[in-house]
C-alpha positions in Angstrom: -9.4 -7.2 -2.5 -6.8 -7.7 -5.1 -4.9 -11.0 -4.9 -1.6 -12.0 -6.6 -1.3 -15.7 -7.2 2.2 -17.2 -7.8 3.1 -20.5 -9.3 6.9 -20.6 -8.6 9.5 -22.2 -10.8 13.2 -21.8 -11.4 12.8 -21.4 -15.2 9.2 -20.1 -15.4 7.2 -18.4 -12.7 3.6 -17.9 -13.4 1.6 -15.1 -11.9 -2.1 -14.2 -11.9 -4.0 -11.2 -10.4 -7.7 -11.3 -9.6 -10.0 -9.0 -7.7 -12.9 -10.1 -5.6 -16.2 -8.9 -7.0 -19.2 -9.8 -4.9 -19.6 -13.6 -5.2 -17.2 -13.8 -8.1 -13.9 -12.6 -9.4 -12.6 -10.1 -11.9 -9.5 -11.1 -14.0 -6.9 -8.4 -13.9 -3.7 -9.9 -15.4 -1.6 -13.0 -15.8 1.5 -14.2 -17.4 4.9 -15.7 -16.7 8.3 -14.5 -15.7 10.7 -16.3 -18.0 14.0 -16.8 -16.3 16.9 -16.5 -18.8 19.9 -16.8 -16.5 21.9 -20.0 -16.2 23.6 -19.1 -12.9 21.1 -20.1 -10.2 21.5 -17.0 -7.9 20.9 -14.8 -11.0 17.6 -16.8 -11.6 16.5 -16.0 -8.1 17.2 -12.3 -8.6 15.2 -12.3 -11.9 12.2 -13.9 -10.0 12.6 -11.4 -7.2 12.8 -8.4 -9.6 9.9 -9.7 -11.7 7.6 -10.0 -8.8 8.6 -6.6 -7.5 7.7 -5.1 -10.9 4.3 -6.9 -10.9 3.5 -5.7 -7.4 4.4 -2.1 -8.4 2.3 -2.3 -11.6 -0.9 -3.9 -10.3 -0.9 -3.1 -6.5 -2.2 -6.4 -5.1 -3.1 -6.4 -1.4 -2.3 -10.1 -0.7 -0.2 -12.8 -2.2 -1.1 -16.5 -2.4 1.6 -19.1 -3.4 1.7 -22.9 -3.7 3.5 -24.8 -0.9 6.5 -26.9 -1.8 5.9 -30.6 -2.3 8.5 -33.3 -2.5 9.3 -34.3 -6.0 11.1 -37.6 -6.9 14.1 -35.4 -7.4 15.3 -33.7 -4.2 17.4 -31.2 -6.2 14.2 -30.0 -8.1 12.3 -29.6 -4.8 15.2 -27.5 -3.4 15.3 -25.2 -6.4 11.5 -24.8 -6.3 11.8 -23.9 -2.6 14.4 -21.3 -3.4 12.2 -19.8 -6.2 9.3 -19.6 -3.8 11.6 -17.9 -1.3 12.6 -15.3 -3.9 8.9 -14.6 -4.7 7.9 -14.4 -1.0 10.8 -12.0 -0.2 9.8 -9.8 -3.1 6.3 -9.3 -1.8 7.4 -9.0 1.8 9.6 -6.0 0.8 6.3 -4.4 -0.3 4.5 -5.3 2.9 2.1 -7.8 1.4 0.8 -10.7 3.6 1.6 -14.1 2.1 -0.7 -17.2 2.2 0.3 -20.7 1.3 -1.8 -23.5 -0.1 -1.1 -27.1 -1.0 -1.6 -28.2 -4.6 -4.5 -30.4 -3.5 -6.2 -27.5 -1.8 -5.9 -25.4 -5.0 -7.3 -28.2 -7.2 -10.2 -28.9 -4.7 -11.1 -25.2 -4.6 -11.0 -24.6 -8.3 -12.1 -27.9 -9.8 -13.8 -29.6 -6.9 -11.4 -32.6 -7.0 -8.0 -32.6 -5.3 -6.5 -35.0 -7.9 -7.4 -32.8 -10.9 -4.8 -32.3 -13.6 -3.4 -29.1 -14.8 -5.6 -29.0 -17.9 -8.7 -29.3 -15.7 -7.5 -26.5 -13.5 -6.8 -24.4 -16.6 -10.3 -25.1 -18.0 -12.1 -24.1 -14.8 -10.0 -21.0 -14.3 -10.9 -19.8 -17.8 -14.6 -20.5 -17.0 -14.5 -18.8 -13.6 -12.7 -15.7 -14.9 -14.5 -15.6 -18.3 -11.1 -15.8 -20.1 -11.4 -16.3 -23.9 -8.5 -17.6 -25.9 -5.2 -19.0 -24.8 -4.0 -19.1 -21.2 -0.5 -20.5 -20.3 -0.5 -23.4 -17.8 1.8 -21.5 -15.4 -0.5 -18.5 -15.5 -3.6 -20.6 -15.0 -2.0 -22.3 -12.1 -1.2 -18.9 -10.5 -4.8 -17.7 -11.1 -6.1 -21.0 -9.6 -4.0 -20.3 -6.5 -5.5 -16.8 -6.2 -9.0 -18.2 -6.6 -8.3 -20.8 -3.9 -7.2 -18.0 -1.6 -10.4 -16.1 -2.0 -12.4 -19.2 -1.3 -10.5 -19.9 1.9 -10.6 -16.3 3.0 -14.4 -16.1 2.5 -14.8 -19.3 4.5 -12.6 -18.0 7.3 -14.6 -14.8 7.4 -17.9 -16.6 7.6 -16.6 -18.8 10.4 -15.4 -15.7 12.3 -18.7 -13.9 11.9 -20.9 -16.9 12.6 -22.5 -16.8 9.1 -23.5 -20.1 7.7 -24.7 -19.2 4.2 
């Protein structure tokens, strides 16, 4: 199963693609969509178009994205929600199912601690995916979301089939 993880943002949207491989994962690609437009609707279109290109290039089968959480600044939370919406609509046009996870769920799945910081997530993502060298924070967050999704899907499958190992 190939999973596209998305860390949405109105100026920088991280993406990461992994593939399940037995009990582990294979790193496929990651990066960021840098939003250059100032006019907000144009930013949303750039996110949409960028995600469509990524889906067409890497052919993921599912998408996982972080849920919106309330910032101190309501305007920032609204913009983040709209960026998420653009990304979700982009994969929906390609028929991909979308799964959403809270930031604490992602941190718990990747680091083992729901209050982990971004650098801890980045460190564990690099270890889990055997990535050498630099990895952008937005890309590592997106890869972490994809890893979280595989953990939750495997757990759901075990519960459905009655397996306890």
